[in-house]
N, C-alpha and C positions, 0 to 999 in steps of 0.2 A: 798592862801598858795602856796608857791613855793616848789614843790616836785622834788628832784633829786634822781635818782636811785643810788644804791650802786656803779654801774659801773661808772657813771658820776662823783661821788664823788672821786673815786679812780683815774680816769683820770685827774681830776683837781689837786689832790694832787701830781701826778707824774709830771704834767706840772710845778707846783710850785717848786718841788724839783729840776727839771732841771734848771729852771730860777735861783734859789738860788745858785746852784753849779756854774753855769756860772758866775753869778754876784760876787760870792766869789773869783773866779779865777781872774776876772778883778780887784777887790780890792787888791788882793795879788800882781798883776803885777804893779799896780799904786803906792802902798804904800810900797811894799817890804815885805819880810818875815824876821824876826829876827832869830838869832841863837837859841834863846829860843823857838820861834814858831815851829821850825822844830826839836827840841830836840837834838841839837848838844851840846856836852860837851864843856863848856866854863868856863872861870873865870867869876865871878859876874860882873866885869867891862865890859866884852865883850858881855853879853847876849842880849843887845839891838842893836848890830851891824847887819846890813842887810846882808843876804847871797849873794854870787856872782851868776851871771848867770850860771856859771859852776856848782855850788852846786845845783841850781834849776834843771838843765838839767840831773843830775844823776838819777832822778826818771822818766825821760821821757820814755814812752813806745815805741815811734817811732819818728823819725825826718825825714822830707822830705825837702830837700833844693830846693829853687826856684832860678834858675840862668838864665842869659840871654844867647844869642847865643854864646858869647865868654867865657862862663863859669864863668862870674863875679857874685858874690853873690848879690841877691836882697832881700832875706828874707827866711823864713822857716816856716814850719808847724810842730808843736810839739803835739803829742798825749799825753794827760795827764790823760785820763780815757778811758776805753774801755769796751764795753759790755752792760752796763746799768747804766748810759748813756755813750755814746762815746763823748769825748770833745777834740777839737783841738784848739790850739793857732796858729794864723796866724800873723807872725811878719811883713809881707809885708802890709797886709790890716789893721793891728792893731786891730784884732778881736779875740774874743773867741766864738767858735760856738759849741753848744751841740746838740746832737740828741738822742732821746729815742723813739723808735718805730716810730710813725708818727709825734711826736712832735719835734719842733726845736726852739732853742732860740739862738740868736746872740747878742752880746754886744761888743761895741767898747771900747778900752782903749786909753788913751792919753799919759801916762807916762810909762816908762820901768825902774822902780826903781832899779831892780837887773841887768840891762844892759844885758838882755838875748840875744837880737838881736846882740849886739857886740860880745858876747861870741860865738854865732853861726857863725858869720862872721869869727872869728878867727879859729874856728874848721874847717870850709870849706877851709880856706887857708892852713891848715895843711895836707890836703889830699894827 
């Protein structure tokens, strides 16, 4: 019989919650969020439209720009959750990285359906 302590079970649940949150963010980045997903008021015909990168960034807790020595935009890190867990999107590495106490989960994304990186590039250019 395999016995796990209550503490071990709780730790496993927290690891799974972190992994699920990170993987959900990756799915949102790759597939986009619709106006309906985020609760924006729309006509019925618009509810399946994907939100823009600018719309997505409105809920960002922090943005760190990554630039080269000439001040040219390379990417950014966007804090999308803080405290329990803390989760950052890194557009340069195309990763979503979550931390919760000693646990860490990183996942890669391939697509940027909402064009968040281009929105960040534009914001950097407006400084």
